[in-house]
C-alpha positions in Angstrom: 0.0 0.1 -0.3 1.3 3.3 -1.1 1.8 6.2 1.6 -0.1 9.7 1.5 2.9 11.4 0.6 3.6 9.1 -2.5 0.0 9.0 -3.3 -0.2 12.8 -3.5 3.1 13.0 -5.3 1.5 11.0 -8.1 -1.5 12.8 -8.0 -0.6 16.0 -9.2 -3.1 18.4 -9.5 -3.4 18.6 -13.5 -3.7 14.6 -13.1 -6.6 14.7 -11.0 -8.3 17.0 -12.6 -8.2 15.8 -15.6 -9.0 12.2 -14.6 -12.2 13.6 -12.9 -13.3 15.5 -15.7 -12.8 12.9 -18.7 -15.2 10.5 -16.9 -17.8 12.3 -16.5 -17.2 13.6 -19.9 -17.6 10.1 -21.4 -20.4 9.3 -18.7 -22.5 11.5 -19.5 -21.7 11.5 -23.4 -23.2 8.0 -23.0 -25.7 8.9 -20.8 -26.8 12.0 -23.3 -26.8 9.8 -26.7 -29.8 8.1 -25.2 -31.6 10.4 -24.1 -30.8 11.9 -27.8 -32.1 9.3 -29.0 -35.1 8.2 -26.9 -36.8 11.3 -28.5 -35.5 10.9 -32.0 -34.9 7.3 -32.9 -35.8 4.6 -30.5 -39.8 5.4 -30.8 -39.5 5.0 -34.2 -37.4 1.8 -34.7 -37.8 -0.3 -31.2 -41.2 -0.2 -30.5 -44.5 -1.2 -32.5 -45.4 1.2 -35.3 -49.0 3.2 -35.0 -49.3 5.6 -32.2 -46.5 8.2 -32.3 -47.2 9.7 -29.0 -47.8 5.9 -27.3 -44.3 5.3 -28.8 -42.5 8.0 -28.0 -43.9 7.8 -24.3 -43.0 3.9 -23.9 -39.2 5.1 -25.3 -39.1 7.9 -22.2 -40.3 4.9 -20.2 -36.8 2.9 -20.9 -35.0 6.2 -20.4 -36.1 6.3 -16.7 -34.9 2.7 -16.3 -31.6 4.0 -15.9 -32.2 6.1 -12.8 -33.8 3.3 -11.0 -30.6 1.2 -11.4 -28.3 4.3 -10.5 -29.0 3.9 -6.8 -28.3 0.0 -7.1 -24.6 0.9 -9.2 -24.0 3.6 -6.0 -24.4 0.9 -3.3 -22.4 -1.6 -5.6 -19.7 0.5 -6.6 -19.8 2.7 -3.5 -19.5 -0.4 -1.2 -16.2 -1.4 -3.0 -15.2 2.4 -3.4 -15.5 2.8 0.1 -13.9 -0.7 1.2 -10.8 -1.6 -1.6 -10.7 2.5 -3.2 -11.5 4.9 -5.4 -9.3 4.1 -8.1 -10.4 0.4 -9.0 -14.1 1.1 -8.6 -14.4 4.3 -11.2 -12.2 2.0 -13.6 -15.0 -0.9 -13.0 -17.8 2.1 -13.5 -16.4 3.5 -16.7 -16.4 0.2 -18.1 -19.9 -0.8 -17.3 -21.1 2.3 -18.4 -18.9 1.5 -21.9 -19.7 -1.6 -22.8 -23.6 -0.9 -21.7 -23.4 1.7 -24.2 -21.6 0.1 -27.2 -23.8 -2.7 -27.2 -27.0 -0.3 -27.6 -25.4 0.2 -31.0 -25.3 -2.8 -31.9 -29.0 -3.7 -31.2 -31.0 -5.5 -33.5 -34.3 -3.0 -34.0 -38.1 -3.9 -33.6 -38.3 -4.9 -37.4 -36.0 -7.5 -37.0 -36.7 -9.0 -33.7 -40.2 -7.8 -32.7 -40.5 -7.2 -28.5 -37.3 -8.6 -27.8 -35.7 -5.6 -29.0 -37.2 -3.0 -26.8 -36.4 -5.8 -23.8 -32.4 -5.5 -25.0 -32.7 -2.1 -25.0 -33.8 -1.6 -21.3 -31.3 -4.0 -20.6 -28.9 -2.2 -22.1 -30.1 1.0 -20.5 -29.8 -0.5 -17.0 -26.5 -1.3 -17.5 -25.5 2.3 -18.0 -27.6 3.1 -15.1 -25.3 0.9 -12.7 -21.8 2.7 -13.9 -23.6 5.9 -13.9 -24.5 5.5 -10.3 -21.0 4.3 -9.5 -19.3 6.9 -11.5 -20.3 10.2 -10.4 -19.0 9.8 -6.9 -16.0 8.3 -7.0 -15.0 11.3 -9.6 -16.6 13.9 -7.4 -14.5 12.5 -4.7 -11.5 12.1 -6.6 -11.3 16.0 -6.7 -12.6 16.7 -3.2 -10.5 14.8 -1.5 -7.4 16.1 -3.4 -8.5 19.6 -3.5 -6.1 22.1 -1.3 -7.7 24.5 1.8 -10.4 26.7 0.5 -11.1 25.2 -2.6 -12.8 22.3 -2.7 -15.9 23.6 -4.8 -13.5 24.8 -7.5 -12.2 21.0 -7.6 -15.4 19.8 -6.9 -16.7 21.5 -10.1 -14.7 19.6 -12.6 -16.7 16.8 -12.7 -19.4 18.4 -12.9 -18.1 20.2 -16.2 -18.2 16.7 -17.6 -22.2 16.7 -17.6 -22.2 20.4 -20.5 -19.2 18.7 -22.4 -20.8 15.4 -22.3 -24.3 16.9 -23.6 -22.5 19.2 -25.9 -20.4 15.8 -27.7 -23.4 14.1 -27.8 -25.7 16.8 -29.2 -23.1 18.3 -31.9 -22.7 14.3 -32.4 -26.4 14.1 -33.3 -26.7 17.2 -35.4 -23.6 16.7 -37.7 -25.3 13.3 -38.2 -28.5 15.1 -39.1 -26.9 17.5 -41.5 -24.6 15.0 -43.8 -27.2 12.1 -43.6 -30.5 11.5 -45.2 -33.3 10.9 -42.9 -33.3 7.4 -43.9 -29.4 6.7 -43.7 -29.6 8.2 -40.4 -32.4 6.1 -38.9 -31.1 3.0 -40.8 -27.2 3.4 -39.3 -26.4 6.8 -38.7 -28.1 7.1 -34.9 -25.4 3.7 -33.9 -22.5 5.6 -34.9 -22.2 7.9 -31.2 -22.8 4.7 -29.2 -20.2 2.9 -31.2 -17.8 5.9 -31.0 -18.0 5.4 -27.0 -15.6 3.1 -27.4 -12.9 5.4 -28.4 -13.4 7.6 -25.7 -14.0 5.2 -22.7 -10.2 3.6 -23.9 -9.0 7.4 -23.2 -10.8 7.3 -19.9 -9.1 3.9 -19.0 -5.5 5.4 -19.7 -6.0 8.2 -17.7 -8.2 6.6 -14.6 -5.3 3.8 -14.5 -2.5 6.4 -14.3 -4.2 7.8 -10.8 -3.5 7.1 -7.5 -5.8 6.6 -4.0 -6.6 10.2 -2.9 -5.2 11.0 0.8 -9.0 10.7 2.3 -9.0 7.1 1.8 -5.5 6.4 2.6 -6.2 8.0 5.7 -9.2 5.9 6.4 -7.1 2.6 5.4 -4.1 3.8 7.8 -6.7 4.4 10.9 -8.3 1.0 10.1 -11.9 2.8 9.8 -13.5 1.3 6.7 -17.2 0.0 7.5 -18.2 -3.8 7.0 -21.5 -2.7 4.5 -20.9 0.9 4.1 -24.3 1.3 2.4 -26.1 -0.2 5.9 -24.0 2.4 7.6 -25.2 4.9 5.9 -28.9 4.3 6.5 -28.6 3.6 10.0 -26.1 6.3 11.1 -26.4 9.0 8.1 -30.7 8.5 7.3 -31.3 12.4 8.0 -28.5 13.3 5.9 -29.1 10.9 3.0 -32.5 11.9 3.3 -32.1 15.6 3.0 -29.7 15.5 0.4 -31.7 13.7 -1.6 -34.4 16.3 -1.9 -32.0 19.1 -2.2 -31.1 17.8 -5.6 -34.4 17.3 -6.8 -35.0 20.7 -8.5 -30.8 20.2 -10.0 -32.7 17.3 -12.2 -36.0 18.2 -12.7 -34.6 21.4 -14.3 -32.0 20.0 -16.1 -34.3 17.2 -18.1 -36.9 19.5 -18.5 -34.8 21.5 -20.4 -33.1 19.0 -22.6 -35.3 16.0 -22.9 -39.0 17.6 -22.6 -37.6 20.7 -24.4 -36.6 18.6 -27.4 -39.1 16.3 -27.2 -41.7 19.3 -27.1 -39.7 21.7 -29.0 -39.8 19.4 -32.2 -43.1 18.2 -32.3 -46.0 20.6 -30.7 -43.6 23.9 -31.6 -43.2 22.8 -34.9 -39.2 23.2 -34.8 -37.2 21.4 -37.5 -34.9 18.7 -35.5 -31.6 20.1 -37.2 -32.4 23.9 -35.6 -33.8 22.9 -32.4 -30.6 21.1 -31.6 -28.2 23.7 -32.6 -30.5 26.4 -30.3 -30.2 23.9 -27.4 -26.3 23.4 -27.9 -26.3 26.9 -28.0 -27.6 27.2 -24.4 -25.9 24.1 -23.1 -23.0 27.1 -23.1 -24.3 28.5 -20.3 -24.4 25.6 -18.4 -21.1 25.0 -19.4 -20.1 28.9 -18.5 -21.8 29.1 -15.0 -20.0 26.0 -13.4 -16.8 27.8 -12.7 -18.5 30.9 -11.5 -20.8 29.1 -9.0 -17.8 27.0 -7.6 -16.3 30.4 -7.0 -18.9 31.8 -5.2 -19.6 28.5 -3.5 -16.1 28.8 -2.0 -16.3 32.4 -0.7 -19.9 32.2 0.3 -20.5 28.9 1.2 -22.2 25.8 -0.8 -25.4 25.6 1.2 -26.1 29.7 1.1 -25.0 29.8 -2.3 -27.3 26.5 -3.1 -30.3 28.9 -1.4 -29.9 31.4 -3.7 -29.9 29.4 -6.8 -33.0 27.5 -6.0 -35.3 29.9 -5.0 -34.3 31.7 -8.4 -35.3 28.2 -10.1 -38.6 28.4 -8.4 -39.3 31.9 -9.7 -37.9 30.7 -13.4 -40.8 27.9 -13.3 -43.5 30.4 -13.3 -41.9 31.9 -16.7 -41.6 28.9 -18.4 -45.2 28.8 -20.2 -44.9 32.0 -21.8 -41.3 31.8 -22.7 -41.1 28.1 -23.8 -44.6 27.6 -25.4 -44.5 31.9 -27.2 -42.5 29.3 -30.3 -40.6 32.6 -31.0 -37.2 31.4 -31.7 -35.6 34.3 -29.8 -37.8 33.7 -26.6 -37.6 30.2 -26.7 -33.1 30.2 -26.7 -33.5 32.8 -24.2 -35.5 30.4 -22.0 -33.2 27.7 -22.0 -30.3 29.9 -22.0 -31.7 31.1 -18.7 -33.0 27.7 -17.4 -29.6 26.0 -18.6 -27.7 28.9 -16.9 -29.5 28.5 -13.6 -28.4 24.5 -14.1 -24.9 25.5 -13.7 -25.2 27.6 -10.8 -26.8 24.8 -9.1 -24.9 22.0 -10.6 -21.3 23.6 -9.8 -21.6 23.1 -5.8 -23.8 20.2 -5.4 -21.4 17.8 -5.7 -19.3 19.1 -3.2 -22.0 20.1 -0.9 -23.7 16.7 -0.9 -20.1 14.9 -0.1 -19.5 16.8 2.3 -22.5 15.3 4.2 -20.7 12.4 5.1 -17.8 11.0 6.7 -14.9 9.5 4.5 -15.3 5.7 5.6 -18.6 6.3 3.7 -18.8 9.1 1.6 -18.7 7.1 -1.6 -21.4 5.3 -0.6 -23.6 8.5 0.6 -22.7 10.9 -1.8 -23.4 8.6 -4.6 -26.6 6.9 -3.4 -27.9 10.9 -2.7 -27.2 11.8 -6.1 -28.9 8.7 -7.5 -31.9 8.8 -5.2 -32.3 12.2 -6.3 -32.2 11.1 -10.0 -35.0 8.6 -9.4 -37.4 10.9 -7.5 -36.2 14.2 -9.9 -35.2 12.8 -13.3 -36.4 9.8 -14.1 -40.2 10.4 -15.0 -39.8 14.3 -15.9 -39.7 14.3 -19.2 -42.7 11.8 -18.7 -44.8 13.9 -16.1 -43.8 17.1 -18.3 -45.2 15.4 -21.4 -48.2 14.2 -19.8 -48.9 17.6 -18.0 -48.4 19.9 -21.1 -50.6 17.6 -22.9 -53.1 17.5 -20.7 -53.3 20.7 -18.7 -50.6 23.0 -20.6 -47.1 24.0 -20.6 -48.3 26.3 -17.2 -48.5 23.2 -15.3 -45.0 22.3 -16.1 -44.0 25.3 -15.0 -45.6 24.8 -11.3 -43.9 21.0 -11.7 -40.4 22.9 -12.2 -41.2 25.3 -9.1 -42.8 22.9 -6.6 -39.6 20.9 -6.8 -37.6 23.5 -6.2 -39.6 24.4 -2.7 -38.8 21.5 -1.8 -35.2 21.5 -2.5 -35.1 24.7 -0.4 -36.9 23.1 2.2 -34.1 21.0 3.1 -31.2 23.4 2.3 -32.9 25.2 5.1 -33.4 22.3 7.2 -30.2 21.1 6.9 -29.3 24.4 9.4 -25.9 25.1 9.9 -24.8 21.7 10.6 -20.8 22.0 9.7 -19.0 19.8 6.6 -17.9 16.9 7.8 -14.2 17.5 7.7 -11.8 15.8 4.6 -9.3 13.5 6.0 
């Protein structure tokens, strides 16, 4: 076993930050290409022909499967992350996600094998969820547990940057394919290219991840012999309150993001009548605001505190929900792009400090499991059914109720943030 000093000598800041960033970029690229295909491709190719709305809802249901798999991935990978170390677990999580994504690109469609096609698609989607359930927490800890004093939120935002970068890569890939291939070519083979190309990204990620060593915090747990036998049980038994509060804190973040991406893409290219390439271009422009506000939020959070920053931003999300319908439903391209830019800008402000805040709720011996479970349970509550619920609300009651849905989620998160009170962050070993 390497000493802490040896580990810190090898894990230079640049290596740590790049390893945390590249892994989540790959993971979110894989995750988002599924989200995009769930709207544009899978309803046509993996479900019975006929009712287009029913096929879309069925496709979005398979999209939701990953969010239910993510807490399982959190428990499994978190167990080993808190028992044998962050490095090996991060490598295993990346492989699980990557292999599941490549497999989707090789699946036969409904026209070839009938109802087996959506079943295999759901199985691969479950594998994606398992991998991401273990990836996010480990990447955040790799960054924050190597952070110098006063810069924990800054370090913790690097894995968070993987989300907009992954989205830009996935959306840009689909946009490029839409522009260079005919519709017939795109649906025949073009949609498979992003899934298969994921193999190259995974190879790069593995190369970087295999060069890192354990974090100082985990080294300290080993030296003090503080590892617990079953981290998930310890989290539930001794830290259940923080687990629940952390989950609710993250709900607004998830609802906001999947309304601004999956639901917006689906509604914009159907009810609002935007052409698919044009709306993807508008969405990619708005994602830039997501990426740009993440570093700003990290600086803000290091200066003012993670909790105080999150309270202000969550209140802003609550207000944003009230203007969702008039802006997005206007049909005006200018109003739609401004709406998405504001929404994804708010997403960056809440997402930047979120990983650091959630990891600080748990001590080092169960931090991988605790932070991962909190984040991914919030995915079930806030994201798994968000596109489905929003589509149903918009179809039956109008877009205003989608906005009320977002505001209600923000109100829940705001209450949870206030309920954490003045609890001090756990000290990183």
